[in-house]
N, C-alpha and C positions, 0 to 999 in steps of 0.2 A: 335447398329448401325442403323442409319435411312437411308433407301433406298427407292426410288420411282420406282414403276412399273406401266405399263399401266393398266387401269381398266379391260380390257379384260383378261390380264394375271391373275389378282387377281381373276376374276370369275372362270377361268380354275383351278387355285390352289384350290379354295374353293370347286368346284365340285369334284375334285379328292381327297379330304381329306380321303374318306373312304378306298382308296387303301392301305394305310399304317396305318390306324387308327383302333386300337383294342377297343377303348372305348372313352367316352367323359364325362366331368363334366360340368354341367350348374348351374351357380349361379349368380344372378344379371345380370350385363352386360357381364359376362365372359362365353366363350365357350372354354373349354380346351380339345383338341383332343390329345390322347396319344397312343403310340404303345404298343404292348403286353409286359407285365412285368413292365410297368412304371406307375402303378396305384398310387404308393406312390409319385412319381415325380409330377404327375398331382395334387395330393392333396396339396403338398408343394407349387407348382406354384400358385394354386388358393388362398391359404392362404396368401402367400407373396404379391400377387397383391391386394387382397381385403384389407389387412392391410394397404398397401401403399395408396390405394384409400381412406380409412377411415381417414388417416392422412393428405392427400394433396388434397382431393376432393373439399374442400372449396376454395383453391387457384387455382387449375387446374380442372375446371368443366369437368367431363367426358362425359356429354351429355346423350343421350338416345340410341345411336346406339351401337350395340354389339361390344365387343372386342374379336376377334377370335385368339386363341393361338394354334399353331401346335408344338408339341414336336416330334422331329425327332430322330430316333434311328440310322440312318446311314448318312454318308457324302453325299451319292447320294440323299437321300430323302431331306436332309437339303438344298443342292444346288438347287434341283428342286423347292422347295417351296420358297427359297430365290430369285430365278430368276437369279442367277449367282453362281460362285464357290468361296465362301469366304475362306480366309486363315484359317488354323486349329485353331488359337487362337481366332477367332471370334466366340463367343458363341451364338449370337443371332442377328437377323435382324428384323427391324420393317418397314413394309410398312404403315407408320403412317397415311396417308390420308385415307387409306382403312380400318384402324382399325385392321390390321393383324400383328401378331407377330409370328416369326418362331424361335424356340429354339433347340439347341442341348440337348441331355440328359446329366445329370451331369457326367456320365462316360466318355464322349468325351472331357471334359474340362481338361486343364492342372492340375487343382485342383477342385475337385467336390464341394468344399465349396464355389466356386465362383458362383454357379448356381443361388441362390436366388437374388444376386446382379445383375446378368445379366438379370433375368426376370423383376426386377423392372426397370432397365435401359431402356429396350425396351418399357415398359409401359409408361415411361416418354415421349418418343418420340411421342407416340400416343396422350397423353394428351396435349403436346405442339401443335400438329397439330390441336387439337380441340379448342385451346384457343388463338392462334395467327397465323400470316401468316409466316409459316416456310420457304417460298420462300425468305423472307427478313431476316431471322435469319441466320447468318453465321454458317457454319458447325462446326467451332471450339466451338462456344458458345452453339449450340444445343447439341453437344456431352458433352461439359463441364457441362451443366445444368443436363443432364441425369446422369452423374457420380456423381456430387456433391450432389444432393438431394436423389439419390437412395442408396448412400453408396457403389457404385460399383467402388472400387479403384484399381482393379487388374492391370489396365494399367499403373498405375502411383504411384509415391511416391514423397515426397519432396526431397529426396536424388537423385532420378532420374533427376529431374529438376535441382538440384544443380550441378550434374555432367555435364549436358548439358551446364549450365552457365559457369562453370570453363573451359570446353573444347571449349568454344566459338562456340557451335553448336546449339544454339537456332534458331528456325525458325523466320525470320523477319515477320512483320505483313503481308506484301505482299505475302511472301511464304505461310504463314498459310492460306491465303484466297484461295490459289490454290492447295496446296499439297494433300488435302483430295481426290480430284478428279483425281490426277495424280499418287499418290502412289499406286503401285500394289503389291510390295513385302511385306513380313510379318514384317520384323524387324522395318521399319520406323513407323509402326502403333503405337508402344509403345511410341516413342518420340512425335508423334503428339498428342496422347491422354494425355500423361503426361503434355505437355505444355498447352493443352486446359483446363484440369482440374485445373492446377495451376492458369491460368489467370482468369478462371471463379470464383474460390474460392476467389481470391483477389478482383475481381470486386464486388462480392456478399457482402463481408465485407466492401469494400470501399463505396458502395452506401447505404448499409443497405437493409434489406429484402424488405420492402415496395417499396422503390424507384427502386430497382432492378426489381421487377415484373412489376412495372408501365412502365419501359422502355421496357420490353419484350412484354407486351400487347399493347404498343403503335405501335408496328410493324403491327398491323391490318390496320393502316391508313398511317404510315410514313415509309420511307426507314430507314435502320439501321443507317447510319451516322447521319441523322437528329435526330432520337430518342435518339441515344447515346449521342450526344452533348448536347441535351436539358436536359438530366437527369444526365449526368456525368460532364458536364461543360468542356469537352475536346473532341478532335476527337479520334476515335479508335487508330490510330497510336500513338498519344500522350499518351494514356492510356498504350499502349504496352511499351513505354519507361519508364513510371512511374513503371509499374510492373517489368520490367527488373532491374531497379535500386534497387528494394526492395529485390532482390535475394541474395545480398551479405551476409546477415545475415544467410540465409539458407546454403549458400556455406561454410561459416566459420564453422557452426555446423557440416555439413556433413564432412568437412575435419578432424575435431577433432575425430569424431566417426569412420571414415574410417582408422585413424592411421596416426598421425604426427610423424616426427622425433623429437628428443629432442630439437634441435635448433629451428625448426619451431614452436613447442609447446611453448617454452619460448618466442619466438617473439610474438606469439599470446597473451600470458599472459601480456607481456609488453604493447601491444596495448590496451588491455582491461583495464589495470591499468591506463594508460594515460587517456583514455576516462572517467573512473570513477573519476579520480582526477580533470579533467576539469569540470565535472558536479558538483562536490562538490564545486569547486572554484566559479562557477557561482551561486550556491545557497548561498554561503557565501556573495558574493558581493551584491546579491539581498537583503539579510537580512540586510546588512549594509545600503543600500540605504533606506530601509524601516524605519530603526531606525532613520536615519538622518531626514526623513520627519516628524517623530513623536516627535523628540526632541524639547525643548524650544529654543528660540533664543540664540545665542552665548553670554556667560557671561564673563566679565573680572575678574581678581583676586579680584579687589576692590568690584565688585558686590557680589562675594562670601563672602567677609568679611563684607558685609552689610554696616553699617554706620561708621565703624572705619576709622581713618585717618592715613596716614603715617606721621612719625615725621617731615619731611620737609614741610608738609602741615599745621603744627600747627602755630599759631601766636607766635610772639616773647615772649609775656608775658606768654603763656601757657607752654613754654619750660623752664622757670626759676623756 
């Protein structure tokens, strides 16, 4: 999660690091401060972040300023360094412009296996802040990018978005631009992050990797609607509608996996069979059209019989 704090608060947090810090790792740009008993967590954090930087550093230049990571053993320490009290499911916070990342220990997460993905996710926020103007980058896209390229999928799945689609509970584009700052309760976070990831992944594939990043970096000089329209050929709300229409396939698959009744399943098979038959018919017609174009001009029966004459065409003397 990307959060902004005043520069003074960042300095206070940094100066107070020793209070709950039992040790620190230093390598390259990274400064990893960790509490007692979390030496292995610090090593895993450093390795995960360095590996990610090796993979994405050419695309997202980290610059030369240090990246400071605080691993917190308690909710109290986490909230103090985050600058607010995050919901329990929030595993990390990035004060991206200051290059500060605050993480819970793996044991505080709903699933400790999420930890490395959370660490990479927060690192992406810092890298985005160093490569574009994140004041112009919508929150949904900022979080979506962080999830998409870090592999941090714990907030979302295709089935989650499919259920939102079928329940008609998708956030409108206008809602999405507001709700990140308004939502305070824990539960809606999953829906917001699920939809953000789904939209970002779709946009990434729609534009292609190079064009996608060109659009993101264009925000250094242009506002988001302008940069988006120039690279995507549509407005952000128009893109939202294109993305929404694409969800029907995911919804069908989700319905099958979650359990159809016999009647519903047979109806689905009938629809699939119809669509396949229509596709085959279109291919057949196309093949016939192609054959017609390649055929020789139309020939009469007489043309096929070459120079032979019908009896009634013969002279009187030839018939005797």
